[in-house]
N, CA, C and O atoms as a CHARMM CRD file, in Angstrom:
* protein
*
  380
    1    1 MET  N      0.83900  -1.16100   0.01300 PROA 1      0.00000
    2    1 MET  CA    -0.02300  -0.01300   0.01000 PROA 1      0.00000
    3    1 MET  C      0.88100   1.22700  -0.02400 PROA 1      0.00000
    4    1 MET  O      1.86900   1.28500   0.70800 PROA 1      0.00000
    5    2 SER  N      0.56800   2.17600  -0.82800 PROA 2      0.00000
    6    2 SER  CA     1.35700   3.41200  -0.93700 PROA 2      0.00000
    7    2 SER  C      1.07100   4.27400   0.29400 PROA 2      0.00000
    8    2 SER  O      0.05000   4.12700   0.96600 PROA 2      0.00000
    9    3 ASN  N      2.00400   5.16900   0.55800 PROA 3      0.00000
   10    3 ASN  CA     1.78500   6.17600   1.56200 PROA 3      0.00000
   11    3 ASN  C      0.72500   7.13900   1.27600 PROA 3      0.00000
   12    3 ASN  O      0.50500   7.48300   0.11500 PROA 3      0.00000
   13    4 LEU  N      0.03800   7.60700   2.28800 PROA 4      0.00000
   14    4 LEU  CA    -0.96500   8.68300   2.16500 PROA 4      0.00000
   15    4 LEU  C     -0.25500   9.96800   1.86700 PROA 4      0.00000
   16    4 LEU  O      0.70500  10.33300   2.54500 PROA 4      0.00000
   17    5 ARG  N     -0.72400  10.65500   0.85600 PROA 5      0.00000
   18    5 ARG  CA    -0.14800  12.03500   0.51500 PROA 5      0.00000
   19    5 ARG  C     -1.23100  13.00500   0.91300 PROA 5      0.00000
   20    5 ARG  O     -2.28200  13.05000   0.27400 PROA 5      0.00000
   21    6 VAL  N     -1.00200  13.78700   1.95900 PROA 6      0.00000
   22    6 VAL  CA    -2.00300  14.69500   2.54700 PROA 6      0.00000
   23    6 VAL  C     -2.57600  15.62700   1.40900 PROA 6      0.00000
   24    6 VAL  O     -3.79000  15.79100   1.28500 PROA 6      0.00000
   25    7 ALA  N     -1.69700  16.19800   0.62800 PROA 7      0.00000
   26    7 ALA  CA    -2.17100  17.12900  -0.33700 PROA 7      0.00000
   27    7 ALA  C     -3.04000  16.52800  -1.46600 PROA 7      0.00000
   28    7 ALA  O     -3.79300  17.25300  -2.11600 PROA 7      0.00000
   29    8 GLU  N     -2.93700  15.23400  -1.69200 PROA 8      0.00000
   30    8 GLU  CA    -3.63600  14.61700  -2.76200 PROA 8      0.00000
   31    8 GLU  C     -4.68600  13.57700  -2.29800 PROA 8      0.00000
   32    8 GLU  O     -5.67600  13.34400  -2.99100 PROA 8      0.00000
   33    9 ASP  N     -4.47500  13.00000  -1.20200 PROA 9      0.00000
   34    9 ASP  CA    -5.31100  11.85200  -0.82900 PROA 9      0.00000
   35    9 ASP  C     -6.32900  12.09300   0.32000 PROA 9      0.00000
   36    9 ASP  O     -6.96200  11.16500   0.82500 PROA 9      0.00000
   37   10 ILE  N     -6.45100  13.37900   0.70200 PROA 10     0.00000
   38   10 ILE  CA    -7.51300  13.71800   1.61900 PROA 10     0.00000
   39   10 ILE  C     -8.46800  14.60700   0.77700 PROA 10     0.00000
   40   10 ILE  O     -8.10800  15.70000   0.34000 PROA 10     0.00000
   41   11 VAL  N     -9.70300  14.08300   0.57200 PROA 11     0.00000
   42   11 VAL  CA   -10.59900  14.65300  -0.35800 PROA 11     0.00000
   43   11 VAL  C    -11.99100  14.95800   0.33800 PROA 11     0.00000
   44   11 VAL  O    -12.59600  14.05200   0.91000 PROA 11     0.00000
   45   12 PRO  N    -12.45800  16.17500   0.28400 PROA 12     0.00000
   46   12 PRO  CA   -13.83700  16.39700   0.79200 PROA 12     0.00000
   47   12 PRO  C    -14.85400  15.67900   0.01600 PROA 12     0.00000
   48   12 PRO  O    -14.67600  15.47200  -1.18400 PROA 12     0.00000
   49   13 LEU  N    -15.97800  15.26300   0.66900 PROA 13     0.00000
   50   13 LEU  CA   -16.97700  14.46700   0.06100 PROA 13     0.00000
   51   13 LEU  C    -17.51900  15.15800  -1.22900 PROA 13     0.00000
   52   13 LEU  O    -17.76200  14.48400  -2.23000 PROA 13     0.00000
   53   14 SER  N    -17.69900  16.45500  -1.19800 PROA 14     0.00000
   54   14 SER  CA   -18.27400  17.16400  -2.32900 PROA 14     0.00000
   55   14 SER  C    -17.31000  17.06000  -3.51800 PROA 14     0.00000
   56   14 SER  O    -17.76200  16.91800  -4.65500 PROA 14     0.00000
   57   15 ASP  N    -15.96400  17.13000  -3.27700 PROA 15     0.00000
   58   15 ASP  CA   -15.01400  16.96600  -4.39500 PROA 15     0.00000
   59   15 ASP  C    -15.04800  15.50200  -4.88200 PROA 15     0.00000
   60   15 ASP  O    -15.00300  15.24600  -6.08600 PROA 15     0.00000
   61   16 PHE  N    -15.12500  14.57300  -3.96600 PROA 16     0.00000
   62   16 PHE  CA   -15.18400  13.15700  -4.42300 PROA 16     0.00000
   63   16 PHE  C    -16.40500  12.91500  -5.33100 PROA 16     0.00000
   64   16 PHE  O    -16.31800  12.27200  -6.37700 PROA 16     0.00000
   65   17 LYS  N    -17.56900  13.47300  -4.86600 PROA 17     0.00000
   66   17 LYS  CA   -18.79900  13.28200  -5.69300 PROA 17     0.00000
   67   17 LYS  C    -18.62200  13.89200  -7.11400 PROA 17     0.00000
   68   17 LYS  O    -19.03900  13.30600  -8.11300 PROA 17     0.00000
   69   18 ALA  N    -17.99400  15.08200  -7.16200 PROA 18     0.00000
   70   18 ALA  CA   -17.83400  15.74900  -8.41400 PROA 18     0.00000
   71   18 ALA  C    -16.75400  15.06100  -9.32800 PROA 18     0.00000
   72   18 ALA  O    -16.85400  15.12600 -10.55300 PROA 18     0.00000
   73   19 ARG  N    -15.79100  14.44700  -8.74900 PROA 19     0.00000
   74   19 ARG  CA   -14.64900  13.85600  -9.51100 PROA 19     0.00000
   75   19 ARG  C    -14.45500  12.34600  -9.23000 PROA 19     0.00000
   76   19 ARG  O    -13.34200  11.82300  -9.28500 PROA 19     0.00000
   77   20 ALA  N    -15.57200  11.67700  -8.93000 PROA 20     0.00000
   78   20 ALA  CA   -15.47800  10.25200  -8.53000 PROA 20     0.00000
   79   20 ALA  C    -14.71600   9.39900  -9.52300 PROA 20     0.00000
   80   20 ALA  O    -13.81900   8.64900  -9.13800 PROA 20     0.00000
   81   21 SER  N    -15.06500   9.50700 -10.80600 PROA 21     0.00000
   82   21 SER  CA   -14.41500   8.63200 -11.81400 PROA 21     0.00000
   83   21 SER  C    -12.91000   8.91000 -11.84000 PROA 21     0.00000
   84   21 SER  O    -12.12100   7.96600 -11.82400 PROA 21     0.00000
   85   22 GLU  N    -12.49800  10.15400 -11.87900 PROA 22     0.00000
   86   22 GLU  CA   -11.05400  10.55800 -11.91500 PROA 22     0.00000
   87   22 GLU  C    -10.40100  10.04200 -10.64200 PROA 22     0.00000
   88   22 GLU  O     -9.32800   9.44300 -10.71900 PROA 22     0.00000
   89   23 LEU  N    -11.00100  10.24700  -9.47700 PROA 23     0.00000
   90   23 LEU  CA   -10.36100   9.85200  -8.22500 PROA 23     0.00000
   91   23 LEU  C    -10.27000   8.28500  -8.06200 PROA 23     0.00000
   92   23 LEU  O     -9.31900   7.76300  -7.48000 PROA 23     0.00000
   93   24 LEU  N    -11.25300   7.60600  -8.57800 PROA 24     0.00000
   94   24 LEU  CA   -11.16900   6.11900  -8.54600 PROA 24     0.00000
   95   24 LEU  C    -10.09400   5.59700  -9.46400 PROA 24     0.00000
   96   24 LEU  O     -9.41300   4.61300  -9.17400 PROA 24     0.00000
   97   25 LYS  N     -9.96300   6.27300 -10.56700 PROA 25     0.00000
   98   25 LYS  CA    -8.84800   5.89300 -11.45900 PROA 25     0.00000
   99   25 LYS  C     -7.50500   6.07200 -10.82500 PROA 25     0.00000
  100   25 LYS  O     -6.64600   5.19400 -10.91000 PROA 25     0.00000
  101   26 ARG  N     -7.31000   7.22600 -10.17600 PROA 26     0.00000
  102   26 ARG  CA    -6.07100   7.52700  -9.43500 PROA 26     0.00000
  103   26 ARG  C     -5.84200   6.50700  -8.31800 PROA 26     0.00000
  104   26 ARG  O     -4.71800   6.06400  -8.08300 PROA 26     0.00000
  105   27 LEU  N     -6.90400   6.15400  -7.65400 PROA 27     0.00000
  106   27 LEU  CA    -6.84700   5.15300  -6.57000 PROA 27     0.00000
  107   27 LEU  C     -6.28900   3.84900  -7.14900 PROA 27     0.00000
  108   27 LEU  O     -5.36000   3.26800  -6.58800 PROA 27     0.00000
  109   28 ALA  N     -6.82500   3.41300  -8.21300 PROA 28     0.00000
  110   28 ALA  CA    -6.39900   2.17100  -8.86400 PROA 28     0.00000
  111   28 ALA  C     -4.93800   2.28900  -9.31100 PROA 28     0.00000
  112   28 ALA  O     -4.18800   1.32700  -9.14000 PROA 28     0.00000
  113   29 GLU  N     -4.53600   3.31900  -9.82400 PROA 29     0.00000
  114   29 GLU  CA    -3.14500   3.51900 -10.34700 PROA 29     0.00000
  115   29 GLU  C     -2.10200   3.60800  -9.22300 PROA 29     0.00000
  116   29 GLU  O     -1.03000   3.00800  -9.31400 PROA 29     0.00000
  117   30 THR  N     -2.42200   4.35200  -8.17800 PROA 30     0.00000
  118   30 THR  CA    -1.46300   4.61100  -7.11200 PROA 30     0.00000
  119   30 THR  C     -1.46700   3.55200  -5.97900 PROA 30     0.00000
  120   30 THR  O     -0.44200   3.28100  -5.35500 PROA 30     0.00000
  121   31 GLY  N     -2.64300   2.97500  -5.74500 PROA 31     0.00000
  122   31 GLY  CA    -2.80000   2.06000  -4.56400 PROA 31     0.00000
  123   31 GLY  C     -2.78700   2.78700  -3.26700 PROA 31     0.00000
  124   31 GLY  O     -2.87200   2.14500  -2.22000 PROA 31     0.00000
  125   32 ALA  N     -2.68100   4.17200  -3.26600 PROA 32     0.00000
  126   32 ALA  CA    -2.71100   4.91400  -2.00500 PROA 32     0.00000
  127   32 ALA  C     -4.09400   4.99200  -1.49000 PROA 32     0.00000
  128   32 ALA  O     -5.01900   5.17700  -2.28100 PROA 32     0.00000
  129   33 PRO  N     -4.30900   4.86100  -0.17100 PROA 33     0.00000
  130   33 PRO  CA    -5.62400   5.02800   0.41400 PROA 33     0.00000
  131   33 PRO  C     -6.12100   6.48500   0.23300 PROA 33     0.00000
  132   33 PRO  O     -5.29700   7.39400   0.13600 PROA 33     0.00000
  133   34 MET  N     -7.38200   6.71000   0.18900 PROA 34     0.00000
  134   34 MET  CA    -7.93800   7.99400   0.05600 PROA 34     0.00000
  135   34 MET  C     -8.85000   8.27500   1.24300 PROA 34     0.00000
  136   34 MET  O     -9.76200   7.49700   1.52600 PROA 34     0.00000
  137   35 VAL  N     -8.60400   9.40700   1.95400 PROA 35     0.00000
  138   35 VAL  CA    -9.46600   9.73000   3.09300 PROA 35     0.00000
  139   35 VAL  C    -10.57200  10.66500   2.53600 PROA 35     0.00000
  140   35 VAL  O    -10.26200  11.67600   1.90700 PROA 35     0.00000
  141   36 ILE  N    -11.80800  10.33700   2.76000 PROA 36     0.00000
  142   36 ILE  CA   -12.95700  11.21000   2.40900 PROA 36     0.00000
  143   36 ILE  C    -13.38000  11.88100   3.60500 PROA 36     0.00000
  144   36 ILE  O    -13.65200  11.23600   4.61700 PROA 36     0.00000
  145   37 THR  N    -13.45900  13.24000   3.55400 PROA 37     0.00000
  146   37 THR  CA   -13.89800  14.05800   4.73100 PROA 37     0.00000
  147   37 THR  C    -15.26300  14.59700   4.53400 PROA 37     0.00000
  148   37 THR  O    -15.74500  14.76900   3.41400 PROA 37     0.00000
  149   38 GLN  N    -15.87000  14.85700   5.62900 PROA 38     0.00000
  150   38 GLN  CA   -17.22300  15.46700   5.66600 PROA 38     0.00000
  151   38 GLN  C    -17.24800  16.47200   6.80300 PROA 38     0.00000
  152   38 GLN  O    -16.96600  16.12200   7.94900 PROA 38     0.00000
  153   39 ASN  N    -17.57600  17.69100   6.50200 PROA 39     0.00000
  154   39 ASN  CA   -17.56400  18.80600   7.51800 PROA 39     0.00000
  155   39 ASN  C    -16.15300  18.84400   8.13900 PROA 39     0.00000
  156   39 ASN  O    -16.02500  19.04400   9.34700 PROA 39     0.00000
  157   40 GLY  N    -15.12100  18.66100   7.35200 PROA 40     0.00000
  158   40 GLY  CA   -13.76300  18.83600   7.85000 PROA 40     0.00000
  159   40 GLY  C    -13.20400  17.69600   8.67400 PROA 40     0.00000
  160   40 GLY  O    -12.09800  17.80600   9.20500 PROA 40     0.00000
  161   41 ARG  N    -13.90800  16.65100   8.79000 PROA 41     0.00000
  162   41 ARG  CA   -13.45400  15.47200   9.59900 PROA 41     0.00000
  163   41 ARG  C    -13.45200  14.22300   8.77700 PROA 41     0.00000
  164   41 ARG  O    -14.30800  14.06500   7.90700 PROA 41     0.00000
  165   42 ALA  N    -12.52700  13.32800   9.01300 PROA 42     0.00000
  166   42 ALA  CA   -12.49900  12.05300   8.27600 PROA 42     0.00000
  167   42 ALA  C    -13.80700  11.34100   8.43100 PROA 42     0.00000
  168   42 ALA  O    -14.28400  11.15100   9.55000 PROA 42     0.00000
  169   43 ALA  N    -14.39600  10.94400   7.33800 PROA 43     0.00000
  170   43 ALA  CA   -15.68900  10.18000   7.29700 PROA 43     0.00000
  171   43 ALA  C    -15.49800   8.80700   6.78800 PROA 43     0.00000
  172   43 ALA  O    -16.34900   7.96100   7.06400 PROA 43     0.00000
  173   44 GLY  N    -14.49100   8.50700   6.09000 PROA 44     0.00000
  174   44 GLY  CA   -14.20200   7.23300   5.59900 PROA 44     0.00000
  175   44 GLY  C    -12.85400   7.14500   4.87800 PROA 44     0.00000
  176   44 GLY  O    -12.23800   8.16100   4.55800 PROA 44     0.00000
  177   45 VAL  N    -12.40500   5.88600   4.62700 PROA 45     0.00000
  178   45 VAL  CA   -11.20900   5.64600   3.90800 PROA 45     0.00000
  179   45 VAL  C    -11.48100   4.73500   2.72400 PROA 45     0.00000
  180   45 VAL  O    -12.09500   3.68100   2.88600 PROA 45     0.00000
  181   46 LEU  N    -11.04500   5.11500   1.56000 PROA 46     0.00000
  182   46 LEU  CA   -11.27900   4.32000   0.34700 PROA 46     0.00000
  183   46 LEU  C    -10.03100   3.65400  -0.02200 PROA 46     0.00000
  184   46 LEU  O     -8.96800   4.27400  -0.05300 PROA 46     0.00000
  185   47 LEU  N    -10.13200   2.31800  -0.32400 PROA 47     0.00000
  186   47 LEU  CA    -9.00100   1.55000  -0.76500 PROA 47     0.00000
  187   47 LEU  C     -9.29000   0.88200  -2.09100 PROA 47     0.00000
  188   47 LEU  O    -10.42900   0.53600  -2.40200 PROA 47     0.00000
  189   48 ALA  N     -8.21200   0.70400  -2.88000 PROA 48     0.00000
  190   48 ALA  CA    -8.37800  -0.05600  -4.05600 PROA 48     0.00000
  191   48 ALA  C     -8.67600  -1.49600  -3.72200 PROA 48     0.00000
  192   48 ALA  O     -8.18800  -1.95500  -2.69000 PROA 48     0.00000
  193   49 PRO  N     -9.42700  -2.25200  -4.49300 PROA 49     0.00000
  194   49 PRO  CA    -9.78100  -3.63100  -4.16400 PROA 49     0.00000
  195   49 PRO  C     -8.62700  -4.49600  -3.89700 PROA 49     0.00000
  196   49 PRO  O     -8.68100  -5.29900  -2.96600 PROA 49     0.00000
  197   50 ALA  N     -7.51600  -4.39100  -4.69300 PROA 50     0.00000
  198   50 ALA  CA    -6.40000  -5.21500  -4.41300 PROA 50     0.00000
  199   50 ALA  C     -5.71700  -4.90400  -3.08300 PROA 50     0.00000
  200   50 ALA  O     -5.23900  -5.81000  -2.40100 PROA 50     0.00000
  201   51 GLU  N     -5.67300  -3.65000  -2.72600 PROA 51     0.00000
  202   51 GLU  CA    -5.08700  -3.23400  -1.41800 PROA 51     0.00000
  203   51 GLU  C     -6.00400  -3.70000  -0.27600 PROA 51     0.00000
  204   51 GLU  O     -5.49900  -4.06200   0.78700 PROA 51     0.00000
  205   52 PHE  N     -7.31300  -3.70400  -0.45400 PROA 52     0.00000
  206   52 PHE  CA    -8.20100  -4.21200   0.56700 PROA 52     0.00000
  207   52 PHE  C     -7.97800  -5.71100   0.75900 PROA 52     0.00000
  208   52 PHE  O     -7.85100  -6.20400   1.88000 PROA 52     0.00000
  209   53 ASP  N     -7.93400  -6.42800  -0.38700 PROA 53     0.00000
  210   53 ASP  CA    -7.62200  -7.90000  -0.27400 PROA 53     0.00000
  211   53 ASP  C     -6.31800  -8.13400   0.38700 PROA 53     0.00000
  212   53 ASP  O     -6.26600  -9.02600   1.23400 PROA 53     0.00000
  213   54 ALA  N     -5.25800  -7.44500   0.10800 PROA 54     0.00000
  214   54 ALA  CA    -3.94900  -7.66700   0.73700 PROA 54     0.00000
  215   54 ALA  C     -4.03900  -7.37500   2.23400 PROA 54     0.00000
  216   54 ALA  O     -3.48000  -8.10500   3.05200 PROA 54     0.00000
  217   55 LEU  N     -4.74300  -6.30700   2.58000 PROA 55     0.00000
  218   55 LEU  CA    -4.89000  -5.97900   4.00400 PROA 55     0.00000
  219   55 LEU  C     -5.64600  -7.01100   4.82800 PROA 55     0.00000
  220   55 LEU  O     -5.26400  -7.36600   5.94200 PROA 55     0.00000
  221   56 THR  N     -6.73300  -7.47300   4.22900 PROA 56     0.00000
  222   56 THR  CA    -7.50300  -8.53500   4.97900 PROA 56     0.00000
  223   56 THR  C     -6.74400  -9.86200   5.02500 PROA 56     0.00000
  224   56 THR  O     -6.85800 -10.61000   5.99700 PROA 56     0.00000
  225   57 GLU  N     -5.95100 -10.16200   3.95000 PROA 57     0.00000
  226   57 GLU  CA    -5.19900 -11.37700   4.00200 PROA 57     0.00000
  227   57 GLU  C     -4.14300 -11.30800   5.16100 PROA 57     0.00000
  228   57 GLU  O     -3.97100 -12.26500   5.91700 PROA 57     0.00000
  229   58 ARG  N     -3.43700 -10.12500   5.26800 PROA 58     0.00000
  230   58 ARG  CA    -2.52800  -9.93100   6.34500 PROA 58     0.00000
  231   58 ARG  C     -3.14100 -10.08900   7.68500 PROA 58     0.00000
  232   58 ARG  O     -2.54400 -10.71300   8.56200 PROA 58     0.00000
  233   59 ILE  N     -4.36300  -9.52700   7.89700 PROA 59     0.00000
  234   59 ILE  CA    -5.07500  -9.69100   9.12300 PROA 59     0.00000
  235   59 ILE  C     -5.41800 -11.14800   9.44800 PROA 59     0.00000
  236   59 ILE  O     -5.27100 -11.58400  10.59000 PROA 59     0.00000
  237   60 ARG  N     -5.86800 -11.88800   8.45400 PROA 60     0.00000
  238   60 ARG  CA    -6.11300 -13.32400   8.66200 PROA 60     0.00000
  239   60 ARG  C     -4.82500 -14.06100   9.02600 PROA 60     0.00000
  240   60 ARG  O     -4.83800 -14.91200   9.91600 PROA 60     0.00000
  241   61 PHE  N     -3.71200 -13.75000   8.35300 PROA 61     0.00000
  242   61 PHE  CA    -2.42700 -14.40400   8.73400 PROA 61     0.00000
  243   61 PHE  C     -1.99800 -14.11900  10.10500 PROA 61     0.00000
  244   61 PHE  O     -1.60000 -15.02000  10.84400 PROA 61     0.00000
  245   62 VAL  N     -2.07100 -12.79600  10.49500 PROA 62     0.00000
  246   62 VAL  CA    -1.63500 -12.41800  11.87800 PROA 62     0.00000
  247   62 VAL  C     -2.54100 -13.15600  12.88000 PROA 62     0.00000
  248   62 VAL  O     -2.04100 -13.71000  13.86000 PROA 62     0.00000
  249   63 ASN  N     -3.89100 -13.17100  12.64500 PROA 63     0.00000
  250   63 ASN  CA    -4.79800 -13.87700  13.53100 PROA 63     0.00000
  251   63 ASN  C     -4.47900 -15.37300  13.65300 PROA 63     0.00000
  252   63 ASN  O     -4.59300 -15.95500  14.73100 PROA 63     0.00000
  253   64 ALA  N     -4.08900 -15.96800  12.56100 PROA 64     0.00000
  254   64 ALA  CA    -3.82200 -17.39600  12.61300 PROA 64     0.00000
  255   64 ALA  C     -2.52100 -17.64700  13.42100 PROA 64     0.00000
  256   64 ALA  O     -2.42400 -18.60600  14.18600 PROA 64     0.00000
  257   65 VAL  N     -1.50100 -16.72700  13.21800 PROA 65     0.00000
  258   65 VAL  CA    -0.26100 -16.90100  14.00800 PROA 65     0.00000
  259   65 VAL  C     -0.58700 -16.70600  15.48900 PROA 65     0.00000
  260   65 VAL  O     -0.08300 -17.46300  16.31900 PROA 65     0.00000
  261   66 ALA  N     -1.38500 -15.75000  15.83800 PROA 66     0.00000
  262   66 ALA  CA    -1.70800 -15.48100  17.23100 PROA 66     0.00000
  263   66 ALA  C     -2.47800 -16.63600  17.81900 PROA 66     0.00000
  264   66 ALA  O     -2.29000 -16.95200  18.99400 PROA 66     0.00000
  265   67 LYS  N     -3.34200 -17.28400  17.05000 PROA 67     0.00000
  266   67 LYS  CA    -4.07600 -18.47200  17.50200 PROA 67     0.00000
  267   67 LYS  C     -3.07900 -19.59700  17.77300 PROA 67     0.00000
  268   67 LYS  O     -3.15400 -20.28500  18.79100 PROA 67     0.00000
  269   68 GLY  N     -2.16600 -19.76200  16.85900 PROA 68     0.00000
  270   68 GLY  CA    -1.18600 -20.85700  16.98500 PROA 68     0.00000
  271   68 GLY  C     -0.27500 -20.62700  18.23900 PROA 68     0.00000
  272   68 GLY  O      0.02900 -21.55200  18.99300 PROA 68     0.00000
  273   69 LEU  N      0.11600 -19.41200  18.40200 PROA 69     0.00000
  274   69 LEU  CA     0.93500 -19.12400  19.62000 PROA 69     0.00000
  275   69 LEU  C      0.13900 -19.37400  20.90400 PROA 69     0.00000
  276   69 LEU  O      0.65600 -19.94800  21.86300 PROA 69     0.00000
  277   70 GLU  N     -1.10100 -18.94500  20.90900 PROA 70     0.00000
  278   70 GLU  CA    -1.98900 -19.18900  22.05600 PROA 70     0.00000
  279   70 GLU  C     -2.17600 -20.66000  22.29800 PROA 70     0.00000
  280   70 GLU  O     -2.07500 -21.08800  23.44700 PROA 70     0.00000
  281   71 ASP  N     -2.45100 -21.49300  21.25500 PROA 71     0.00000
  282   71 ASP  CA    -2.52600 -22.96600  21.35200 PROA 71     0.00000
  283   71 ASP  C     -1.23300 -23.51400  21.92300 PROA 71     0.00000
  284   71 ASP  O     -1.27900 -24.39400  22.78300 PROA 71     0.00000
  285   72 SER  N     -0.05500 -23.01700  21.47000 PROA 72     0.00000
  286   72 SER  CA     1.17000 -23.53400  21.96400 PROA 72     0.00000
  287   72 SER  C      1.35600 -23.20200  23.48900 PROA 72     0.00000
  288   72 SER  O      1.80300 -24.04100  24.27200 PROA 72     0.00000
  289   73 ARG  N      1.00900 -22.00900  23.84700 PROA 73     0.00000
  290   73 ARG  CA     1.15100 -21.60300  25.27500 PROA 73     0.00000
  291   73 ARG  C      0.24400 -22.40100  26.11900 PROA 73     0.00000
  292   73 ARG  O      0.61500 -22.73300  27.24500 PROA 73     0.00000
  293   74 SER  N     -0.97500 -22.75200  25.64200 PROA 74     0.00000
  294   74 SER  CA    -1.90500 -23.43300  26.49400 PROA 74     0.00000
  295   74 SER  C     -1.74700 -24.96900  26.42700 PROA 74     0.00000
  296   74 SER  O     -2.47800 -25.70000  27.09600 PROA 74     0.00000
  297   75 GLY  N     -0.77600 -25.45400  25.60500 PROA 75     0.00000
  298   75 GLY  CA    -0.55400 -26.84300  25.53300 PROA 75     0.00000
  299   75 GLY  C     -1.46900 -27.60900  24.56900 PROA 75     0.00000
  300   75 GLY  O     -1.48500 -28.84000  24.56800 PROA 75     0.00000
  301   76 ASN  N     -2.21300 -26.88800  23.76700 PROA 76     0.00000
  302   76 ASN  CA    -3.17200 -27.44900  22.77700 PROA 76     0.00000
  303   76 ASN  C     -2.39800 -27.72100  21.54400 PROA 76     0.00000
  304   76 ASN  O     -2.58900 -27.07500  20.51400 PROA 76     0.00000
  305   77 VAL  N     -1.45600 -28.74500  21.64800 PROA 77     0.00000
  306   77 VAL  CA    -0.58800 -29.05500  20.49400 PROA 77     0.00000
  307   77 VAL  C     -0.55200 -30.61100  20.38000 PROA 77     0.00000
  308   77 VAL  O     -0.93000 -31.33800  21.29800 PROA 77     0.00000
  309   78 VAL  N     -0.07300 -31.07000  19.19000 PROA 78     0.00000
  310   78 VAL  CA     0.05300 -32.41600  18.97100 PROA 78     0.00000
  311   78 VAL  C      1.55400 -32.68900  18.71100 PROA 78     0.00000
  312   78 VAL  O      2.15500 -32.02400  17.86600 PROA 78     0.00000
  313   79 PRO  N      2.15600 -33.63900  19.41300 PROA 79     0.00000
  314   79 PRO  CA     3.55000 -33.94500  19.14400 PROA 79     0.00000
  315   79 PRO  C      3.84400 -34.28900  17.68600 PROA 79     0.00000
  316   79 PRO  O      3.01900 -34.88100  16.99100 PROA 79     0.00000
  317   80 HSD  N      5.03600 -33.90500  17.24200 PROA 80     0.00000
  318   80 HSD  CA     5.41600 -34.08900  15.85400 PROA 80     0.00000
  319   80 HSD  C      5.28700 -35.56200  15.43600 PROA 80     0.00000
  320   80 HSD  O      4.73900 -35.87100  14.37800 PROA 80     0.00000
  321   81 GLU  N      5.79600 -36.45300  16.27600 PROA 81     0.00000
  322   81 GLU  CA     5.73900 -37.85800  15.96600 PROA 81     0.00000
  323   81 GLU  C      4.31600 -38.37300  15.79600 PROA 81     0.00000
  324   81 GLU  O      4.05700 -39.21700  14.93800 PROA 81     0.00000
  325   82 SER  N      3.41300 -37.87900  16.59500 PROA 82     0.00000
  326   82 SER  CA     1.99400 -38.28800  16.45500 PROA 82     0.00000
  327   82 SER  C      1.42400 -37.84500  15.17000 PROA 82     0.00000
  328   82 SER  O      0.68100 -38.58700  14.52900 PROA 82     0.00000
  329   83 MET  N      1.76000 -36.60400  14.74900 PROA 83     0.00000
  330   83 MET  CA     1.26900 -36.02900  13.48200 PROA 83     0.00000
  331   83 MET  C      1.78900 -36.83200  12.31100 PROA 83     0.00000
  332   83 MET  O      1.04300 -37.14800  11.38400 PROA 83     0.00000
  333   84 VAL  N      3.07300 -37.16300  12.35200 PROA 84     0.00000
  334   84 VAL  CA     3.70600 -37.93400  11.22600 PROA 84     0.00000
  335   84 VAL  C      3.02200 -39.27100  11.16000 PROA 84     0.00000
  336   84 VAL  O      2.68000 -39.71100  10.06200 PROA 84     0.00000
  337   85 ALA  N      2.80300 -39.94100  12.25900 PROA 85     0.00000
  338   85 ALA  CA     2.14900 -41.23200  12.29700 PROA 85     0.00000
  339   85 ALA  C      0.72600 -41.14700  11.77100 PROA 85     0.00000
  340   85 ALA  O      0.30900 -42.02700  11.01700 PROA 85     0.00000
  341   86 GLU  N     -0.01900 -40.14500  12.13000 PROA 86     0.00000
  342   86 GLU  CA    -1.32700 -39.90900  11.64700 PROA 86     0.00000
  343   86 GLU  C     -1.36300 -39.66900  10.14600 PROA 86     0.00000
  344   86 GLU  O     -2.21500 -40.21100   9.44200 PROA 86     0.00000
  345   87 ALA  N     -0.43400 -38.85400   9.66200 PROA 87     0.00000
  346   87 ALA  CA    -0.35800 -38.61200   8.17300 PROA 87     0.00000
  347   87 ALA  C      0.01000 -39.87400   7.43300 PROA 87     0.00000
  348   87 ALA  O     -0.53500 -40.13100   6.35900 PROA 87     0.00000
  349   88 GLN  N      0.91700 -40.67100   7.96700 PROA 88     0.00000
  350   88 GLN  CA     1.30100 -41.89900   7.26900 PROA 88     0.00000
  351   88 GLN  C      0.08000 -42.89700   7.27200 PROA 88     0.00000
  352   88 GLN  O     -0.13300 -43.61200   6.29400 PROA 88     0.00000
  353   89 THR  N     -0.64300 -42.92400   8.29400 PROA 89     0.00000
  354   89 THR  CA    -1.81200 -43.83600   8.40100 PROA 89     0.00000
  355   89 THR  C     -2.91200 -43.35600   7.40600 PROA 89     0.00000
  356   89 THR  O     -3.51400 -44.13500   6.66600 PROA 89     0.00000
  357   90 ARG  N     -3.11400 -42.08800   7.44500 PROA 90     0.00000
  358   90 ARG  CA    -4.16500 -41.50700   6.60000 PROA 90     0.00000
  359   90 ARG  C     -3.80600 -41.50500   5.13000 PROA 90     0.00000
  360   90 ARG  O     -4.65400 -41.80800   4.29000 PROA 90     0.00000
  361   91 TYR  N     -2.58500 -41.17500   4.80400 PROA 91     0.00000
  362   91 TYR  CA    -2.22100 -40.97600   3.39700 PROA 91     0.00000
  363   91 TYR  C     -1.18500 -41.99200   2.85300 PROA 91     0.00000
  364   91 TYR  O     -0.74900 -41.89000   1.70600 PROA 91     0.00000
  365   92 GLY  N     -0.81700 -42.93400   3.66700 PROA 92     0.00000
  366   92 GLY  CA     0.11300 -43.99300   3.22700 PROA 92     0.00000
  367   92 GLY  C      1.54000 -43.50500   3.38100 PROA 92     0.00000
  368   92 GLY  O      1.77900 -42.29900   3.44500 PROA 92     0.00000
  369   93 HSD  N      2.47100 -44.40300   3.44000 PROA 93     0.00000
  370   93 HSD  CA     3.86200 -44.11000   3.56400 PROA 93     0.00000
  371   93 HSD  C      4.43400 -43.67100   2.24000 PROA 93     0.00000
  372   93 HSD  O      4.34900 -44.42800   1.27300 PROA 93     0.00000
  373   94 GLN  N      5.01900 -42.47600   2.14100 PROA 94     0.00000
  374   94 GLN  CA     5.63100 -41.96500   0.94400 PROA 94     0.00000
  375   94 GLN  C      7.02800 -41.45200   1.25300 PROA 94     0.00000
  376   94 GLN  O      7.25000 -40.73600   2.22900 PROA 94     0.00000
  377   95 GLU  N      7.95500 -41.83600   0.40100 PROA 95     0.00000
  378   95 GLU  CA     9.28400 -41.31900   0.54800 PROA 95     0.00000
  379   95 GLU  C      9.80500 -40.65600  -0.66800 PROA 95     0.00000
  380   95 GLU  O     10.93600 -40.17100  -0.67000 PROA 95     0.00000
C-alpha cells in the first residue's frame, strides 16, 4: 500500500462526488488510500480492491499466527511424531 499524501489523498466528500471517476482511476493507479472528509473530519477511507484484499489477507495471517501461539502456550498441540504417524496412516507411507 502506498503512503498517504496529505495534499492529494484527503478529499472532501463534495469533491469526491464531483470527481469520482477521476479519483477512482487515481486510486487504482497509485494504490494509495484516500481519506474522504465530511464537515472537515475524516468520514471514511477508500482503498483499491487489491489493497483491501492484501490488507484482509494480512489480518487473517496475523490472527492465525496469534491463535497458533496461544494454542502452543496453552498446551493445545500435537507432538510431531504423532502427527507424522497420523499422516502416514491417513495418506500412506511416501518417501
